[in-house]
C-alpha positions as CSV (number, residue, x, y, z in Angstrom):
1,M,57.4,-103.3,262.3
2,K,59.1,-102.8,266.0
3,N,58.2,-104.7,269.3
4,T,60.1,-103.8,272.0
5,A,58.9,-103.3,275.7
6,L,58.5,-99.6,275.1
7,E,58.0,-99.4,271.6
8,W,55.3,-100.2,269.5
9,T,54.6,-100.1,265.8
10,R,51.7,-100.9,263.4
11,E,51.1,-99.9,259.4
12,Y,47.7,-100.2,257.7
13,S,47.5,-99.4,253.7
14,I,44.2,-99.4,251.3
15,E,44.5,-98.3,248.0
16,T,41.6,-96.2,246.2
17,S,40.8,-94.9,242.7
18,A,40.3,-91.3,244.9
19,P,43.2,-88.7,243.6
20,P,45.4,-87.4,246.9
21,E,43.9,-83.9,246.1
22,T,40.5,-85.6,247.3
23,L,41.9,-87.6,250.4
24,W,43.6,-84.2,251.2
25,R,40.4,-82.4,251.4
26,I,39.0,-84.6,253.5
27,F,41.7,-84.9,256.1
28,G,41.9,-81.1,256.1
29,D,38.2,-81.0,257.2
30,V,38.4,-82.3,261.0
31,P,35.8,-81.4,262.4
32,G,34.0,-83.6,259.7
33,W,36.4,-86.8,260.5
34,K,33.4,-88.4,262.1
35,K,31.6,-88.7,258.8
36,W,34.3,-91.8,258.1
37,N,35.6,-92.4,261.9
38,A,33.4,-94.0,264.0
39,G,36.0,-93.9,266.7
40,I,35.2,-90.1,267.5
41,E,32.4,-88.7,269.4
42,R,33.0,-85.5,268.9
43,I,36.1,-83.6,267.4
44,E,37.4,-79.8,268.0
45,M,40.2,-78.4,265.7
46,H,42.0,-75.4,267.5
47,G,43.7,-73.6,264.7
48,P,44.6,-74.4,261.1
49,F,45.3,-77.3,259.8
50,S,48.7,-76.5,259.9
51,V,52.1,-78.0,262.1
52,G,51.7,-77.0,265.6
53,S,47.8,-76.9,265.6
54,E,46.3,-78.9,268.1
55,F,42.9,-80.5,268.3
56,L,40.6,-82.4,271.1
57,M,39.1,-86.0,270.1
58,Q,36.8,-88.2,272.3
59,P,36.5,-92.0,271.3
60,P,32.9,-92.9,272.3
61,G,32.5,-93.3,275.9
62,Q,36.1,-91.9,276.8
63,E,38.2,-89.0,278.2
64,P,39.0,-86.5,275.3
65,V,42.8,-86.3,274.5
66,V,44.6,-83.6,272.9
67,S,46.8,-84.0,269.5
68,R,49.3,-81.8,267.9
69,L,49.9,-81.7,264.3
70,I,53.7,-82.5,264.4
71,E,54.1,-82.3,260.4
72,V,51.8,-81.2,257.5
73,R,53.0,-81.7,253.9
74,E,49.9,-80.7,251.3
75,N,48.6,-83.6,249.6
76,E,51.1,-86.2,251.2
77,S,50.9,-86.7,254.5
78,F,50.3,-85.4,258.2
79,V,51.2,-86.7,261.9
80,D,49.4,-86.1,265.0
81,E,51.0,-87.0,268.0
82,T,49.0,-87.3,271.7
83,R,50.8,-87.2,275.0
84,V,49.3,-88.8,278.0
85,N,51.8,-88.9,281.1
86,D,54.4,-90.9,279.5
87,L,53.0,-92.6,276.9
88,I,53.7,-91.0,273.5
89,V,51.2,-92.0,270.5
90,R,51.7,-90.8,267.0
91,V,49.8,-91.8,264.0
92,A,51.2,-90.8,260.7
93,H,49.0,-90.5,257.6
94,R,50.5,-91.0,254.3
95,I,49.1,-91.0,250.7
96,V,50.6,-91.7,247.7
97,R,49.9,-91.4,244.0
98,L,50.3,-94.8,242.1
99,S,49.1,-94.1,239.2
100,A,46.5,-91.5,237.3
101,H,43.7,-93.2,238.8
102,R,45.3,-95.1,241.8
103,S,46.3,-93.6,245.2
104,R,47.4,-95.7,248.2
105,V,46.6,-94.5,252.0
106,T,48.7,-95.8,254.5
107,F,48.1,-94.9,258.8
108,T,51.1,-95.9,260.8
109,V,51.1,-95.8,264.3
110,E,53.6,-95.5,266.8
111,A,53.1,-96.0,270.5
112,I,56.2,-95.5,273.0
113,G,56.3,-95.6,276.5
114,P,54.7,-97.7,279.3
115,D,51.4,-100.5,278.1
116,C,52.4,-98.9,274.5
117,A,51.9,-102.7,272.9
118,E,48.2,-102.5,274.9
119,I,47.7,-98.7,273.9
120,G,48.7,-99.3,270.4
121,S,46.6,-102.1,269.8
122,A,43.5,-100.5,271.0
123,V,44.0,-97.4,269.5
124,S,44.6,-98.6,265.7
125,S,42.4,-101.7,265.8
126,D,39.8,-100.0,263.9
127,F,42.3,-98.6,261.7
128,P,41.2,-101.0,258.4
129,D,37.5,-99.7,259.0
130,V,38.7,-96.3,259.6
131,L,40.2,-96.8,255.8
132,Q,37.3,-98.4,253.9
133,S,35.1,-95.8,255.5
134,L,37.5,-92.9,254.4
135,V,38.0,-94.6,250.6
136,S,34.4,-95.0,250.2
137,L,33.6,-91.2,251.3
138,A,36.1,-90.2,249.0
139,E,35.2,-92.5,246.0
140,S,31.7,-91.1,246.5
């Protein structure tokens, strides 16, 4: 966990009985993210779920932001990056198979630049609830 003046990082994890393949299908359905992430009012994917593709996401009551997929590893992880002026926010979404019947999902948010701690905290404040909703959907 880094906390310098211009870099801020936090990690959130949850375990589930859902296999990585089920979680990956949910991640790959970008328009469906609204089903399990209350922090999304509107979302549009531009292109396939692969490196370089962008999506527009609008949190409730806020301006939309454009994020770009900078890493995609099927059934394992993806990382999206959002740049606003001098601020960069990256969110890594990782899936690890723990056993035949257990997986762990981890979201790691990294904010770099001015006001990174404030923005990083705001971006990730609902991650525990988002992870719980994701797992509930995956297990249903």
